C-alpha positions in Angstrom: 121.0 20.1 -33.6 122.5 23.6 -33.1 124.0 25.4 -36.1 126.7 28.2 -36.1 126.2 31.4 -38.1 128.9 30.4 -40.4 127.2 27.1 -41.2 123.8 28.8 -41.7 125.3 31.4 -44.0 127.2 28.8 -46.0 124.2 26.7 -46.6 121.9 29.7 -47.4 124.6 31.1 -50.0 125.0 27.7 -51.7 121.2 27.3 -52.1 120.6 30.8 -53.4 123.6 30.8 -55.7 122.2 27.6 -57.4 118.7 29.2 -57.9 116.9 28.2 -54.7 115.5 30.1 -51.8 116.5 30.2 -48.2 115.3 31.5 -44.9 116.7 31.6 -41.3 115.2 32.4 -37.9 117.7 33.4 -35.2 116.8 33.9 -31.5 117.4 37.5 -30.8 117.7 37.6 -27.0 117.8 35.5 -23.8 120.0 32.5 -22.8 119.7 30.8 -26.2 120.4 34.0 -28.2 122.0 33.1 -31.5 120.4 29.8 -32.0 118.8 29.4 -35.4 116.4 27.4 -37.6 117.2 27.3 -41.4 114.9 26.4 -44.3 116.4 25.6 -47.7 114.4 25.0 -50.9 116.8 24.1 -53.8 115.7 24.9 -57.4 113.2 22.2 -58.3 113.7 20.4 -54.9 112.0 19.9 -51.6 112.2 22.0 -48.5 114.5 20.9 -45.8 114.6 22.5 -42.3 117.4 22.1 -39.8 118.6 23.7 -36.5 116.8 24.5 -33.2 115.9 27.4 -31.0 116.1 25.2 -27.9 112.5 24.0 -27.4 109.8 22.1 -29.3 107.4 25.0 -28.8 109.8 27.6 -30.4 110.9 25.2 -33.1 107.4 24.7 -34.3 106.8 28.5 -34.7 110.2 29.1 -36.2 109.8 26.3 -38.8 106.4 27.9 -39.8 108.1 31.2 -40.2 111.0 30.1 -42.3 108.8 27.8 -44.6 106.4 30.6 -45.1 109.2 33.1 -45.9 110.3 30.8 -48.8 107.3 31.7 -50.8 107.8 35.5 -50.4 111.4 36.2 -49.3 111.3 39.9 -50.0 109.1 41.5 -47.4 109.2 38.7 -44.9 112.5 39.6 -43.1 113.0 41.5 -40.0 112.1 41.2 -36.2 109.2 38.8 -35.4 107.6 38.0 -32.0 106.7 34.4 -31.1 104.1 34.0 -28.3 104.9 31.2 -25.9 103.6 30.1 -22.5 106.4 31.9 -20.7 106.0 35.1 -22.7 106.8 36.7 -26.0 110.1 35.7 -27.7 111.8 38.0 -30.2 113.5 36.4 -33.3 115.1 37.8 -36.4 114.0 36.4 -39.8 116.2 36.7 -42.8 115.1 35.3 -46.3 116.8 35.3 -49.6 115.6 34.4 -53.2 117.6 33.3 -56.1 120.5 35.7 -57.2 119.3 37.3 -60.4 121.6 36.4 -63.2 121.6 38.0 -66.7 123.1 35.8 -69.4 123.8 37.8 -72.6 124.3 35.3 -75.5 126.4 37.1 -78.1 129.0 39.7 -77.7 128.3 42.1 -80.4 127.7 45.9 -80.3 124.3 45.7 -78.6 125.5 43.4 -75.9 127.9 46.1 -74.5 125.4 48.5 -73.3 123.1 45.6 -72.2 125.9 44.4 -69.9 126.3 47.8 -68.4 122.6 48.2 -67.9 122.2 44.8 -66.4 125.0 45.4 -63.9 123.4 48.7 -62.9 120.1 46.9 -62.3 121.8 44.5 -59.8 122.1 41.5 -62.2 125.1 39.2 -62.1 126.1 39.5 -65.8 127.6 36.7 -67.8 128.5 37.3 -71.5 129.0 34.3 -73.8 130.2 34.1 -77.4 132.1 31.7 -79.6 134.6 34.5 -80.6 137.2 35.0 -77.8 138.2 38.4 -79.3 134.7 39.7 -78.8 134.0 38.5 -75.3 136.9 40.4 -73.7 137.3 42.3 -70.4 138.1 45.5 -72.2 134.7 45.3 -74.1 132.7 44.1 -71.0 134.2 45.6 -67.9 130.8 45.3 -66.0 130.4 41.6 -66.6 131.2 39.1 -63.8 131.9 36.2 -66.3 133.1 36.0 -69.9 132.6 32.5 -71.3 133.7 31.2 -74.7 131.2 28.7 -76.0 130.0 26.6 -78.8 126.4 27.8 -79.5 125.4 24.1 -80.1 125.9 23.7 -76.3 125.9 27.3 -75.2 124.9 26.7 -71.6 127.1 23.7 -70.8 129.1 25.9 -68.2 126.2 28.1 -67.3 124.1 27.1 -64.4 120.5 28.1 -65.4 117.9 28.5 -62.6 114.6 30.2 -61.8 116.5 33.4 -61.3 118.1 33.4 -64.8 117.4 36.1 -67.3 118.5 35.2 -70.8 119.1 37.6 -73.7 119.8 36.2 -77.1 121.6 38.8 -79.2 123.6 36.4 -81.4 124.7 37.3 -85.0 122.5 34.7 -86.7 119.1 33.0 -86.8 120.8 29.6 -86.6 122.4 30.4 -83.2 119.1 31.8 -81.8 117.4 28.5 -82.7 120.1 26.3 -81.2 120.0 28.3 -77.9 116.3 28.5 -77.7 116.0 24.7 -78.0 118.3 24.3 -75.0 116.6 27.0 -72.9 113.1 25.6 -73.5 114.2 22.2 -72.4 115.8 23.5 -69.2 114.3 22.5 -65.8 113.4 24.8 -64.1 112.8 27.2 -66.8 114.6 30.6 -66.7 112.6 33.6 -65.4 113.0 35.3 -68.8 114.0 34.5 -72.4 114.4 37.4 -74.8 115.5 37.3 -78.4 116.4 40.4 -80.5 115.6 40.3 -84.1 113.3 41.4 -86.9 109.7 40.0 -87.4 111.1 37.8 -90.2 113.9 36.4 -88.1 111.6 35.8 -85.1 109.0 34.0 -87.2 111.5 31.9 -88.9 112.8 30.8 -85.6 109.3 30.1 -84.3 108.6 28.0 -87.4 111.6 25.8 -86.7 110.7 25.4 -83.0 107.2 24.2 -84.0 108.7 21.8 -86.5 110.9 20.5 -83.6 107.7 19.8 -81.6 108.0 22.7 -79.0 104.6 23.5 -77.5 102.9 26.7 -78.5 102.7 27.8 -74.8 106.5 27.7 -74.5 107.0 29.7 -77.7 104.5 32.3 -76.5 106.6 32.9 -73.4 109.6 34.0 -75.4 110.0 37.8 -75.5 110.7 38.4 -79.1 111.4 40.9 -80.4 112.9 42.0 -77.1 112.2 45.2 -75.1 109.5 47.7 -74.6 108.3 50.0 -77.5 110.0 53.3 -77.1 111.1 53.5 -80.7 114.7 52.7 -79.8 117.3 52.8 -82.6 120.8 53.0 -81.2 122.4 50.2 -79.2 122.1 52.4 -76.1 118.5 53.1 -76.6 117.8 49.4 -77.3 119.6 48.5 -74.0 117.3 50.9 -72.1 114.2 49.3 -73.8 115.4 45.8 -72.9 116.4 46.9 -69.4 112.9 48.4 -68.8 111.3 45.0 -69.9 113.7 43.1 -67.5 112.4 45.3 -64.6 108.9 44.8 -65.7 109.2 41.1 -65.7 111.1 41.1 -62.4 109.0 43.5 -60.4 105.7 43.5 -62.2 103.9 46.5 -63.9 102.1 47.4 -67.0 104.9 49.0 -69.0 102.6 51.9 -69.5 103.5 55.6 -69.1 103.3 56.6 -65.4 101.5 59.7 -66.6 98.8 57.6 -68.1 98.7 55.2 -65.1 98.5 58.1 -62.4 96.5 60.6 -64.5 97.6 63.4 -62.0 97.1 66.2 -64.5 93.8 64.9 -65.6 92.5 64.7 -62.0 94.1 68.0 -61.0 92.2 70.0 -63.7 89.0 68.0 -63.0 89.2 68.9 -59.3 90.0 72.5 -60.2 86.9 72.8 -62.4 84.7 71.2 -59.7 86.0 73.8 -57.3 85.3 76.7 -59.7 81.8 75.4 -60.2 81.1 75.0 -56.5 
């Protein structure tokens, strides 16, 4: 079955917006230029492939391309060549992963710079709170959504998926606990759960989770206290520390100083000493 560009785009957007991955191969030239094959993998679901490039031979190669791209959507895109009996056919592959979403639970003073930093990093930011006069557009101009919630069911109107990053910056231990119970039971689990708080507050929350029967492995995955150790004190500094951890989780890395990782000065002086001694 042939598929229009609008149909392919609509299906891909719907899948990615809901936390899934999508890939599309389009015939780049020739009499069938514009024909496409689309692969969709909804969050927690099975892969479905539809469309055609016009022949069984091309469709087999295209299906392999789009299915492989679902596992690594970032670098897979671009022009590809498919060898056939009649010669090489050029196709264009486009792949997209889940839209990264940052959900900030709590609209206090730390949440404001966190929202700004999240938007700068390319996250779609949602701020939720049970106080309508806190989660306002004036206070959070960079947030895409502002949602009034009851913390006992904080994510009722929030679609959580594998591309969700959750930051708990509520005003009380009780709300942290209620939200964590909901998050740790979500399927699929979010990419990141971070909770601000002192050692005492974090430990008290963990004790309650254990009493509730939450597995040790799940508790260990919670980033608490949240952020990287840069001795942050002000809300803005805390936002930078948290933002750095979000990037680390999303992109990978050690979190160490690049000076210590690259050791350029150390190697420079070592090379200079060797040259002097030669």
